[in-house]
C-alpha positions as CSV (number, residue, x, y, z in Angstrom):
1,M,0.0,0.0,0.0
2,K,2.8,2.3,1.0
3,G,4.6,1.5,-2.3
4,K,1.5,2.4,-4.4
5,T,1.1,5.7,-2.5
6,A,4.8,6.6,-3.1
7,F,4.3,5.8,-6.8
8,W,1.4,8.1,-7.2
9,L,3.1,10.9,-5.3
10,L,6.0,10.7,-7.6
11,M,3.7,10.7,-10.7
12,L,1.8,13.7,-9.3
13,L,5.0,15.6,-8.6
14,G,6.2,15.0,-12.1
15,L,2.9,16.2,-13.6
16,T,3.0,19.3,-11.6
17,Q,6.5,20.1,-12.8
18,L,5.3,19.5,-16.4
19,L,2.4,21.9,-15.9
20,V,4.7,24.5,-14.4
21,V,7.1,24.2,-17.3
22,T,4.3,24.4,-19.8
23,R,2.8,27.4,-18.1
24,C,6.1,29.2,-18.1
25,E,6.5,28.4,-21.8
26,D,3.0,29.7,-22.5
27,D,3.8,32.9,-20.6
28,E,6.9,33.4,-22.7
29,V,4.9,32.9,-25.9
30,V,2.3,35.4,-24.7
31,E,4.9,37.9,-23.8
32,E,6.5,37.4,-27.2
33,A,3.1,37.9,-28.9
34,D,2.4,41.0,-26.7
35,S,5.8,42.3,-27.7
36,D,4.9,41.9,-31.4
37,D,1.5,43.6,-30.9
38,D,3.2,46.5,-29.2
39,S,5.5,46.9,-32.1
40,D,2.6,46.9,-34.5
41,D,0.8,49.5,-32.4
42,E,3.8,51.7,-32.4
43,D,4.0,51.5,-36.2
44,D,0.3,52.4,-36.4
45,D,0.8,55.3,-34.0
46,D,3.6,56.6,-36.1
47,D,1.3,56.4,-39.2
48,N,-1.6,58.1,-37.3
49,E,0.4,60.9,-35.7
50,G,2.2,62.4,-38.7
51,D,1.1,66.0,-38.9
52,G,-2.4,65.2,-37.8
53,T,-3.9,66.4,-41.1
54,E,-4.7,63.0,-42.7
55,V,-8.4,62.4,-43.4
56,K,-10.0,59.0,-42.8
57,E,-13.2,57.8,-44.3
58,E,-16.1,55.8,-42.8
59,N,-18.7,54.3,-45.2
60,G,-17.9,56.9,-47.8
61,V,-18.1,59.9,-45.4
62,L,-14.9,61.8,-44.6
63,I,-14.0,62.3,-40.9
64,L,-12.8,65.9,-40.2
65,T,-11.2,67.0,-36.9
66,D,-9.9,70.1,-35.3
67,K,-6.4,69.2,-36.7
68,N,-7.2,68.3,-40.3
69,F,-10.2,70.6,-41.0
70,D,-8.5,73.8,-42.3
71,T,-6.0,71.9,-44.4
72,F,-8.7,69.8,-46.0
73,I,-11.1,72.7,-46.6
74,E,-8.7,75.3,-47.9
75,D,-8.6,74.2,-51.6
76,K,-12.2,72.9,-51.8
77,D,-14.9,74.9,-53.6
78,T,-17.9,73.1,-51.9
79,V,-18.0,70.7,-49.0
80,L,-21.0,69.2,-47.2
81,V,-20.4,68.9,-43.5
82,E,-22.6,67.3,-40.7
83,F,-21.9,68.2,-37.1
84,Y,-23.1,65.3,-35.0
85,A,-23.0,63.7,-31.5
86,P,-22.4,60.0,-31.1
87,W,-25.3,59.6,-28.6
88,C,-27.8,61.6,-30.7
89,G,-30.8,59.5,-31.8
90,H,-31.5,61.8,-34.7
91,C,-27.9,61.6,-35.9
92,K,-28.1,57.8,-35.8
93,Q,-31.3,57.8,-37.7
94,F,-29.9,60.2,-40.3
95,A,-26.6,58.3,-40.8
96,P,-27.7,55.8,-43.5
97,E,-29.3,58.7,-45.5
98,Y,-26.1,60.7,-45.1
99,E,-24.0,57.9,-46.5
100,K,-26.3,57.7,-49.6
101,I,-25.8,61.4,-50.1
102,A,-22.0,60.9,-49.8
103,Q,-22.1,58.3,-52.6
104,V,-24.3,60.4,-54.9
105,L,-22.1,63.5,-54.5
106,K,-19.0,61.4,-55.0
107,E,-20.3,60.6,-58.4
108,N,-21.0,64.2,-59.3
109,D,-18.9,65.9,-61.9
110,P,-16.8,67.2,-60.3
111,P,-17.1,65.2,-57.1
112,I,-18.3,67.0,-54.0
113,P,-16.8,65.9,-50.7
114,V,-19.1,64.9,-47.9
115,A,-17.8,65.0,-44.3
116,K,-18.8,64.7,-40.7
117,V,-17.5,66.2,-37.5
118,D,-18.0,64.8,-34.0
119,A,-18.9,68.1,-32.4
120,T,-18.7,66.6,-28.9
121,K,-15.0,65.7,-29.5
122,E,-13.9,68.4,-31.9
123,S,-14.9,71.3,-29.7
124,S,-13.1,74.0,-31.6
125,L,-15.0,73.3,-34.7
126,G,-18.3,73.1,-32.9
127,S,-17.6,76.5,-31.4
128,K,-16.4,78.0,-34.6
129,F,-19.6,77.1,-36.4
130,E,-21.8,77.8,-33.4
131,V,-23.2,74.3,-33.3
132,S,-26.0,74.2,-30.7
133,G,-28.0,71.1,-31.8
134,Y,-27.5,67.8,-33.6
135,P,-27.3,67.1,-36.4
136,T,-26.3,70.5,-37.8
137,I,-25.7,70.5,-41.5
138,K,-23.7,73.2,-43.2
139,I,-22.5,73.6,-46.8
140,L,-19.1,75.2,-47.0
141,K,-18.6,77.4,-50.1
142,K,-14.9,78.4,-50.4
143,G,-14.7,77.9,-46.6
144,E,-17.7,80.1,-45.8
145,P,-20.6,78.3,-44.1
146,V,-24.1,78.2,-45.7
147,D,-26.8,77.1,-43.3
148,Y,-29.0,74.3,-44.4
149,D,-32.6,74.3,-43.0
150,G,-34.3,72.0,-45.5
151,D,-35.5,68.5,-45.2
152,R,-33.0,65.8,-44.1
153,T,-33.6,63.7,-47.2
154,E,-31.2,62.7,-50.0
155,Q,-33.1,64.5,-52.7
156,A,-33.4,67.8,-50.8
157,I,-29.8,68.0,-49.6
158,V,-28.2,66.9,-52.9
159,S,-30.3,69.4,-54.8
160,K,-29.2,72.3,-52.5
161,V,-25.5,71.2,-52.5
162,K,-25.4,71.1,-56.3
163,E,-27.0,74.5,-56.4
164,V,-24.4,76.0,-54.1
165,A,-21.6,74.2,-56.1
166,Q,-22.4,76.1,-59.3
167,P,-19.5,78.5,-60.2
168,D,-21.8,81.6,-60.4
169,W,-23.6,80.9,-57.1
170,K,-23.7,83.7,-54.6
171,P,-25.3,83.7,-51.2
172,P,-28.7,85.5,-51.1
173,P,-28.7,88.9,-49.4
174,E,-29.4,89.0,-45.7
175,A,-33.1,89.4,-44.9
176,T,-32.0,91.5,-41.9
177,M,-31.7,95.2,-42.8
178,V,-28.5,97.0,-41.7
179,L,-29.2,100.4,-40.2
180,T,-26.8,103.3,-39.7
181,K,-27.2,106.9,-38.6
182,D,-27.7,107.8,-42.3
183,N,-30.7,105.6,-42.9
184,F,-32.1,104.8,-39.4
185,D,-34.7,107.6,-39.1
186,D,-35.9,107.2,-42.7
187,V,-36.5,103.5,-42.3
188,V,-37.8,103.4,-38.7
189,N,-40.1,106.5,-39.0
190,N,-41.8,105.1,-42.1
191,A,-42.4,101.5,-40.8
192,D,-45.7,100.6,-39.3
193,I,-43.7,98.1,-37.2
194,I,-40.1,97.1,-37.3
195,L,-37.9,95.1,-34.9
196,V,-34.4,96.5,-34.4
197,E,-31.5,94.7,-32.7
198,F,-28.6,96.8,-31.2
199,Y,-25.6,94.5,-31.1
200,A,-21.8,94.4,-30.6
201,P,-19.7,92.3,-32.9
202,W,-17.7,90.8,-30.0
203,C,-20.8,89.9,-27.9
204,G,-21.3,86.2,-27.4
205,H,-25.1,86.5,-26.9
206,C,-25.3,88.5,-30.1
207,K,-23.5,85.8,-32.0
208,K,-25.8,83.2,-30.7
209,L,-28.9,85.3,-31.6
210,A,-27.6,86.2,-35.1
211,P,-28.6,83.0,-37.0
212,E,-32.0,82.8,-35.3
213,Y,-32.6,86.5,-36.0
214,E,-31.8,86.1,-39.6
215,K,-34.1,83.1,-40.0
216,A,-36.9,85.0,-38.4
217,A,-36.2,88.0,-40.7
218,K,-36.4,85.7,-43.7
219,E,-39.7,84.2,-42.6
220,L,-41.3,87.5,-41.6
221,S,-40.2,89.1,-44.9
222,Q,-42.5,86.6,-46.7
223,R,-45.6,87.7,-44.7
224,T,-48.3,89.9,-46.2
225,P,-47.6,92.6,-45.3
226,P,-44.0,91.8,-44.4
227,I,-42.6,92.6,-41.0
228,P,-39.0,93.9,-41.3
229,L,-36.2,93.1,-38.9
230,A,-33.1,95.3,-38.7
231,K,-29.8,95.5,-36.8
232,V,-27.5,98.3,-35.7
233,D,-23.9,97.8,-34.8
234,A,-24.0,99.8,-31.5
235,T,-20.2,100.0,-31.3
236,T,-19.9,102.0,-34.5
237,E,-23.3,103.7,-34.5
238,S,-22.9,104.9,-30.9
239,E,-25.0,108.0,-31.6
240,V,-28.0,106.0,-32.5
241,A,-27.5,103.6,-29.6
242,S,-27.2,106.4,-27.1
243,R,-30.5,108.0,-28.3
244,F,-32.3,104.9,-27.2
245,E,-30.3,104.3,-24.0
246,V,-28.8,101.0,-25.2
247,S,-26.6,99.8,-22.3
248,G,-26.3,96.1,-23.0
249,Y,-26.1,93.7,-25.9
250,P,-28.2,92.6,-27.6
251,T,-30.9,95.1,-27.0
252,L,-34.1,94.6,-29.1
253,K,-36.7,97.3,-29.6
254,I,-39.9,97.5,-31.5
255,F,-40.6,100.7,-33.4
256,R,-44.0,101.8,-34.6
257,K,-43.8,104.9,-36.9
258,G,-40.6,105.8,-35.1
259,K,-41.9,105.3,-31.5
260,P,-39.9,102.8,-29.5
261,Y,-41.4,100.0,-27.4
262,E,-39.7,97.3,-25.4
263,Y,-39.3,93.9,-26.9
264,N,-40.1,91.2,-24.3
265,G,-40.4,88.2,-26.6
266,P,-38.3,85.0,-27.2
267,R,-34.9,85.0,-28.9
268,E,-35.2,82.1,-31.2
269,Q,-36.6,81.9,-34.7
270,Y,-40.1,80.6,-34.1
271,G,-40.6,82.6,-30.9
272,I,-39.6,85.8,-32.7
273,V,-41.9,85.1,-35.6
274,D,-44.9,84.3,-33.4
275,Y,-44.2,87.3,-31.1
276,M,-43.8,89.8,-33.9
277,S,-46.8,88.4,-35.8
278,E,-48.9,89.1,-32.7
279,Q,-47.3,92.5,-32.3
280,A,-48.0,93.5,-35.9
281,G,-51.8,93.3,-35.3
282,P,-53.8,96.0,-33.6
283,P,-53.4,95.9,-29.8
284,S,-57.2,95.8,-29.3
285,K,-59.2,93.1,-31.0
286,L,-62.5,93.8,-32.7
287,V,-65.7,92.3,-31.1
288,Q,-68.5,92.2,-33.7
289,T,-71.4,90.8,-31.8
290,L,-73.2,91.1,-28.5
291,K,-72.7,87.4,-27.8
292,Q,-68.9,87.7,-28.2
293,A,-68.9,90.5,-25.7
294,Q,-71.0,88.7,-23.2
295,E,-68.8,85.6,-23.4
296,F,-65.6,87.6,-23.0
297,V,-66.9,89.2,-19.8
298,K,-68.3,85.9,-18.4
299,D,-65.3,83.7,-19.1
300,G,-62.6,86.2,-18.1
301,D,-60.3,86.0,-15.1
302,D,-58.9,89.5,-15.5
303,V,-60.1,93.1,-15.9
304,V,-62.3,93.7,-19.0
305,I,-61.3,96.7,-21.1
306,F,-63.7,97.7,-23.9
307,G,-63.6,100.7,-26.2
308,I,-66.8,101.7,-28.0
309,F,-66.5,103.8,-31.2
310,S,-68.6,104.9,-34.1
311,S,-66.0,103.5,-36.7
312,D,-62.4,102.9,-37.2
313,Q,-62.1,106.4,-38.5
314,D,-63.1,107.8,-35.2
315,A,-60.4,110.1,-33.7
316,A,-61.0,108.6,-30.3
317,Y,-60.4,105.1,-31.7
318,E,-56.9,106.2,-32.8
319,V,-56.1,107.6,-29.4
320,Y,-57.3,104.3,-27.8
321,Q,-55.2,102.1,-30.1
322,E,-52.1,104.2,-29.4
323,A,-52.6,104.0,-25.7
324,C,-53.2,100.2,-25.9
325,N,-49.9,99.7,-27.8
326,V,-47.8,100.5,-24.8
327,L,-49.7,98.2,-22.5
328,R,-50.6,95.4,-25.0
329,E,-48.7,92.8,-23.0
330,D,-50.3,93.8,-19.7
331,F,-54.0,93.7,-20.7
332,K,-56.4,92.2,-23.2
333,F,-58.0,95.1,-25.1
334,R,-61.3,94.8,-27.0
335,H,-63.3,97.3,-29.0
336,S,-66.5,97.4,-30.9
337,F,-68.6,99.5,-33.3
338,D,-71.8,97.7,-32.5
339,S,-74.7,99.5,-30.9
340,D,-75.9,96.5,-29.0
341,V,-72.5,96.0,-27.4
342,A,-72.6,99.7,-26.4
343,K,-76.0,99.2,-24.8
344,F,-74.7,96.1,-22.9
345,F,-71.9,98.1,-21.4
346,K,-74.1,101.2,-20.9
347,V,-71.7,103.5,-22.7
348,S,-71.7,105.7,-25.8
349,P,-69.3,105.8,-28.8
350,G,-66.0,107.5,-27.8
351,Q,-66.0,105.9,-24.3
352,V,-63.9,103.2,-22.7
353,V,-65.2,101.0,-20.0
354,M,-63.3,98.9,-17.5
355,M,-65.0,96.2,-15.3
356,H,-63.9,93.2,-13.3
357,P,-65.4,89.7,-13.7
358,E,-68.5,89.2,-11.5
359,K,-66.6,87.0,-9.0
360,F,-64.4,90.0,-8.1
361,Q,-67.2,92.6,-7.7
362,S,-68.3,93.8,-4.3
363,K,-70.6,96.3,-2.6
364,Y,-67.5,98.3,-1.6
365,E,-66.5,99.3,-5.1
366,A,-68.1,100.3,-8.5
367,N,-69.0,97.6,-10.9
368,S,-67.5,99.5,-13.8
369,Y,-65.4,102.6,-14.6
370,T,-65.9,104.8,-17.7
371,L,-63.7,107.3,-19.4
372,T,-64.8,109.6,-22.2
373,I,-62.1,110.2,-24.8
374,K,-62.2,113.9,-25.7
375,D,-60.2,115.9,-28.3
376,S,-57.8,116.8,-25.5
377,T,-57.4,113.3,-24.1
378,S,-53.9,112.0,-24.5
379,P,-52.8,108.3,-24.7
380,S,-51.0,108.7,-21.4
381,E,-54.2,109.7,-19.7
382,L,-55.8,106.5,-20.9
383,Q,-52.9,104.5,-19.7
384,E,-53.2,106.1,-16.2
385,F,-56.9,105.1,-16.3
386,F,-56.1,101.5,-17.1
387,A,-53.5,101.3,-14.4
388,K,-55.7,102.9,-11.8
389,H,-58.5,100.3,-12.2
390,A,-56.5,97.3,-13.2
391,I,-57.2,95.3,-10.0
392,P,-60.3,94.9,-7.8
393,L,-60.4,95.9,-4.2
394,V,-59.4,92.3,-3.3
395,G,-58.1,90.4,-6.3
396,H,-56.7,86.9,-6.8
397,R,-52.9,87.1,-6.9
398,K,-51.4,84.3,-9.0
399,Q,-48.0,83.5,-10.4
400,G,-49.2,84.6,-13.8
401,N,-50.4,88.1,-12.8
402,D,-48.1,88.8,-9.9
403,A,-45.5,90.9,-11.7
404,K,-48.0,92.9,-13.7
405,R,-50.8,93.4,-11.3
406,Y,-49.3,93.3,-7.8
407,K,-46.0,95.1,-8.0
408,D,-47.2,98.1,-5.9
409,R,-46.2,98.3,-2.2
410,P,-47.4,98.0,0.5
411,L,-49.2,94.7,-0.5
412,V,-51.3,92.8,1.9
413,V,-51.7,89.1,1.0
414,V,-54.1,86.6,2.7
415,Y,-53.2,83.0,2.0
416,Y,-55.6,80.0,2.1
417,G,-57.0,77.4,-0.3
418,V,-58.2,79.8,-3.0
419,D,-60.4,78.0,-5.6
420,F,-63.1,79.6,-7.6
421,S,-64.4,76.4,-9.1
422,F,-68.1,75.5,-8.4
423,D,-67.4,73.2,-5.4
424,Y,-65.1,75.6,-3.5
425,R,-66.4,79.0,-4.6
426,V,-68.4,79.5,-1.4
427,A,-65.5,78.9,0.9
428,T,-63.2,81.0,-1.2
429,Q,-65.6,84.0,-1.1
430,F,-66.3,83.5,2.6
431,W,-62.7,84.3,3.5
432,R,-62.4,86.9,0.7
433,S,-65.4,88.8,2.2
434,K,-63.6,89.2,5.5
435,V,-60.6,90.7,3.6
436,L,-62.9,93.1,1.8
437,E,-64.2,94.4,5.1
438,V,-60.6,95.6,6.0
439,A,-59.4,96.5,2.5
440,K,-62.2,99.2,2.1
441,D,-60.7,101.1,5.0
442,F,-57.1,101.1,3.7
443,P,-57.3,102.4,0.1
444,E,-53.7,103.3,0.1
445,Y,-52.7,99.6,0.3
446,T,-53.2,96.8,-2.2
447,F,-55.0,93.8,-1.0
448,A,-55.1,90.3,-2.5
449,I,-55.9,86.7,-1.8
450,A,-53.5,83.9,-2.9
451,D,-53.6,80.1,-2.9
452,E,-51.3,78.8,-0.2
453,E,-50.0,76.0,-2.4
454,D,-49.1,78.4,-5.2
455,Y,-47.1,80.5,-2.7
456,A,-45.7,77.7,-0.5
457,D,-42.1,79.1,-0.8
458,E,-43.3,82.6,0.0
459,L,-45.0,81.4,3.1
460,K,-41.7,79.7,4.2
461,T,-39.9,83.1,3.8
462,L,-42.6,84.6,6.1
463,G,-42.2,81.8,8.6
464,L,-45.8,80.7,8.2
465,S,-45.5,77.4,6.3
466,D,-46.1,75.5,9.6
467,S,-48.4,77.9,11.3
468,G,-51.2,75.3,11.6
469,E,-53.8,78.0,10.7
470,E,-56.2,77.7,7.8
471,V,-55.7,81.3,6.9
472,N,-52.4,83.3,7.1
473,A,-51.4,86.8,6.1
474,G,-48.4,88.8,5.3
475,I,-47.5,92.4,4.2
476,F,-44.8,93.3,1.7
477,G,-43.6,96.8,2.3
478,E,-41.2,99.2,0.5
479,G,-37.6,98.3,0.1
480,G,-38.2,94.5,0.1
481,K,-39.2,94.4,3.7
482,K,-41.9,91.7,4.7
483,F,-44.0,91.2,7.7
484,A,-45.9,88.2,9.0
485,M,-49.1,88.1,11.0
486,E,-48.8,86.1,14.2
487,P,-50.7,82.8,13.6
488,E,-54.2,82.9,15.1
489,E,-57.7,82.1,14.1
490,F,-58.4,84.5,11.2
491,D,-61.1,87.1,11.2
492,S,-61.5,90.6,9.8
493,D,-60.7,92.1,13.2
494,V,-57.5,90.2,13.4
495,L,-56.4,91.3,10.0
496,R,-57.4,94.9,10.8
497,E,-55.2,94.9,13.9
498,F,-52.3,93.5,11.8
499,V,-52.6,96.2,9.1
500,Q,-53.0,99.0,11.7
501,A,-49.9,97.8,13.5
502,F,-48.0,97.9,10.2
503,K,-49.3,101.4,9.5
504,K,-48.1,102.6,12.9
505,G,-44.6,101.1,12.4
506,K,-45.0,98.6,15.2
507,L,-44.2,95.5,13.3
508,K,-40.7,94.0,13.0
509,P,-39.8,92.7,9.5
510,V,-39.1,89.1,8.9
511,I,-35.6,88.5,7.7
512,K,-34.2,85.2,6.7
513,S,-30.7,85.2,8.1
514,Q,-27.8,82.9,9.0
515,P,-26.5,83.3,12.6
516,L,-24.1,86.2,13.1
517,P,-20.5,85.1,12.6
518,K,-18.6,84.7,15.8
519,S,-15.7,86.5,14.4
520,N,-15.8,89.0,11.5
521,K,-12.4,90.5,11.5
522,G,-11.2,89.1,8.2
523,P,-10.3,91.2,5.1
524,V,-13.7,90.2,3.6
525,K,-16.6,91.0,6.0
526,V,-19.4,88.3,6.2
527,V,-22.9,89.8,5.8
528,V,-26.0,88.0,6.9
529,G,-29.6,89.1,6.6
530,K,-29.7,90.6,10.1
531,T,-26.5,92.6,9.6
532,F,-27.2,93.9,6.1
533,D,-28.5,97.3,7.2
534,D,-25.7,97.7,9.7
535,I,-22.8,96.9,7.3
536,V,-24.0,97.5,3.7
537,M,-26.3,100.4,4.4
538,D,-23.9,102.2,6.7
539,P,-24.0,105.8,5.4
540,K,-20.4,106.5,6.4
541,K,-18.8,103.9,4.3
542,D,-18.5,102.7,0.7
543,V,-19.3,98.9,0.7
544,L,-18.4,96.5,-2.1
545,I,-20.8,93.5,-1.6
546,E,-20.6,90.2,-3.4
547,F,-23.8,88.1,-3.4
548,Y,-22.8,84.5,-4.0
549,A,-24.1,80.9,-3.8
550,P,-22.0,78.1,-2.2
551,W,-22.5,75.9,-5.2
552,C,-21.7,78.5,-7.8
553,G,-18.5,77.6,-9.9
554,H,-17.9,81.2,-11.0
555,C,-18.1,82.3,-7.3
556,K,-15.5,79.7,-6.3
557,K,-13.2,80.7,-9.1
558,M,-13.4,84.3,-8.1
559,E,-12.9,83.7,-4.4
560,P,-9.1,84.0,-4.3
561,D,-9.2,87.3,-6.2
562,Y,-11.9,88.6,-4.0
563,L,-10.0,87.7,-0.9
564,A,-6.9,89.4,-2.3
565,L,-9.0,92.5,-2.9
566,G,-10.1,92.5,0.7
567,K,-6.5,92.3,1.8
568,K,-5.5,95.0,-0.5
569,Y,-8.0,97.5,1.0
570,K,-8.1,96.1,4.5
571,H,-6.6,99.3,6.0
572,E,-9.1,101.6,4.2
573,K,-11.3,103.0,7.0
574,N,-14.0,104.2,4.7
575,L,-14.2,101.1,2.5
576,V,-15.6,97.6,3.3
577,I,-15.2,94.6,1.1
578,A,-18.0,92.2,2.0
579,K,-19.8,89.0,0.8
580,M,-23.2,87.4,1.5
581,D,-24.6,84.0,0.8
582,A,-27.8,85.1,-1.0
583,T,-29.2,81.5,-0.9
584,A,-29.3,81.5,2.9
585,N,-30.1,85.2,3.7
586,D,-32.6,87.7,2.6
587,V,-31.5,90.8,0.7
588,P,-33.8,93.3,2.5
589,H,-33.6,96.1,-0.1
590,D,-35.1,96.0,-3.6
591,S,-32.3,98.1,-5.0
592,Y,-29.9,95.2,-4.6
593,K,-31.4,92.7,-7.1
594,V,-29.8,89.3,-7.3
595,E,-30.6,87.4,-10.5
596,G,-27.5,85.4,-10.9
597,F,-24.2,84.5,-9.1
598,P,-21.9,86.2,-8.4
599,T,-23.7,89.6,-8.3
600,I,-21.5,92.5,-7.1
601,Y,-22.6,96.0,-6.1
602,L,-20.8,99.0,-4.8
603,A,-23.0,100.7,-2.2
604,P,-21.8,104.4,-2.2
605,S,-21.6,106.0,1.2
606,K,-24.0,108.9,0.3
607,N,-26.3,107.0,-2.0
608,K,-27.2,103.6,-0.6
609,Q,-30.5,103.3,-2.5
610,N,-28.7,103.5,-5.9
611,P,-25.9,100.9,-5.8
612,I,-23.6,100.6,-8.7
613,K,-23.6,97.1,-10.3
614,F,-20.3,95.6,-11.4
615,E,-20.8,94.6,-15.1
616,G,-18.7,93.8,-18.0
617,G,-15.2,93.8,-16.4
618,N,-12.9,90.9,-15.5
619,R,-13.7,89.5,-12.1
620,D,-10.0,89.3,-11.2
621,L,-8.0,91.4,-8.7
622,E,-7.1,94.0,-11.4
623,G,-10.7,94.3,-12.8
624,L,-12.2,94.5,-9.3
625,S,-9.6,97.1,-8.2
626,K,-10.3,99.3,-11.2
627,F,-14.1,99.2,-10.4
628,V,-13.5,100.1,-6.7
629,E,-11.1,102.9,-7.5
630,K,-13.4,104.4,-10.1
631,H,-16.5,104.5,-7.9
632,V,-15.5,104.8,-4.2
633,S,-15.9,108.3,-2.8
634,K,-12.9,108.2,-0.4
635,L,-9.8,106.2,-0.9
636,S,-6.4,107.1,0.6
637,Q,-4.5,104.9,-1.9
638,K,-6.2,106.7,-4.7
639,D,-3.7,109.6,-4.6
640,E,-0.8,107.2,-4.8
641,L,-2.1,105.4,-7.9
């Protein structure tokens, strides 16, 4: 037994040694193979590296890169180029069609190159040709891009490329008119409506807008009647730009017979087209029948404004339309020449009537307001009339009408479950009636009800989100200050006491604030909500204040320079360099608007309500220093600079 065991042990030992030898030999073979592969790779790398200008081909489509693009294009008359993203579904779907196009154009006489660029990888090219979507197709004619906006089909693209490839082809003239001081007044004063862009050639936003603006100009030029779009280089036509107070780029303005109006529409092709098409029509829409007028009043959720005239030749009608033009985005205007409509509103031709929907009417206010347009009535008088009666005594404040209807201060807001649908109307009006009882006695204030869910964030800022009460109230005063009513069972008497306390100055404003810093002796002072007035609004000192967000990348990048700025001016007794986390603290003054990060203001010592915003300069130590030295009122170092 022992002999057999020894035998098998010897056999097993021999087999193990054989396996080890074999494994080692295999490893050597693998290493040799790897060595050969590396050698091949090096040869390939040598071939690929070269000068980086070689052009590869994939399924008949040439592959262009940042390195080979210029060299390839420089001697070509016409090239078709697709800018794509590897992950783009539309690009993947378009790929087979594009390969067919490449084959067809390859057989053209002479052949026309078809190429593609991975815009996610070749970022310089993507930026150069302002690629913002995928796929983007451009035809290059002697290196200059020609946008393609047609169908993504073989027939349409091949036809357009062959057209551009003709020796005598020239790009069509721009649909956008170019205005200078020599032709501006002549063009603008004679246009019923025209949109004008004031731009700067170096402005990135202007460059982004340019192709969209041109496409919109082309489409609007084909309307009947056409709506012209124009542009002014504000850097060379500074005289024209200054006349219309152009301070940023791009600035867009609508002109009607030479009168400027603000453009508040979108900045892409279809948005511009839709907005200008709407602007081109009269600001007041014609109502032809009594039924239309009744439906408009019944179904409305906002103030009803109706002008009644004898005809469109009525002088009063012209004054009405001119007044409506300025406010066409704030109100829905209607007019009629129908006598039955006039009877319905109980007015005569030449009069304008304003009335609120029935649900907002009350015994404390008139059901309608009428103004007679006389020969001496100006459009501005009409506009004042519209503004005066725009909201009822207690209206419904919503996200959609907040900025237009409820911007006046002080504003008293009562929050609860506001719902005017059939099932909840009674409860909604029950609480609103209690607000009306107070509102009638404080005509100098604006009162409104608001749905607590729509304004959940606002309730949080007032500290009322967890009050436990069915109805809450707050007051928004001048300068961004806000006040919360102590939670208790709501009634008109409770609201009245709250408003009276505000009127007498007995209420303390609610300020969202981080805790006061334990130490604030660093070169950059930390400002929180509770110390804003003490530090920033100190009338004896100039204060440079940065509003930042902890997550903001631009803020983090600027931080070392801002700290260096604080150290540079640390010994200036009349200057404070400060910062504030605007996400964790209230900015208790409307003059210091924060719409992005970082936002920087210089609060002058003698003019705190008119801070100077830092715009346009480099946010480095040098740029910030120049801004400080230009605007501060007292700086000991100034004499040394």
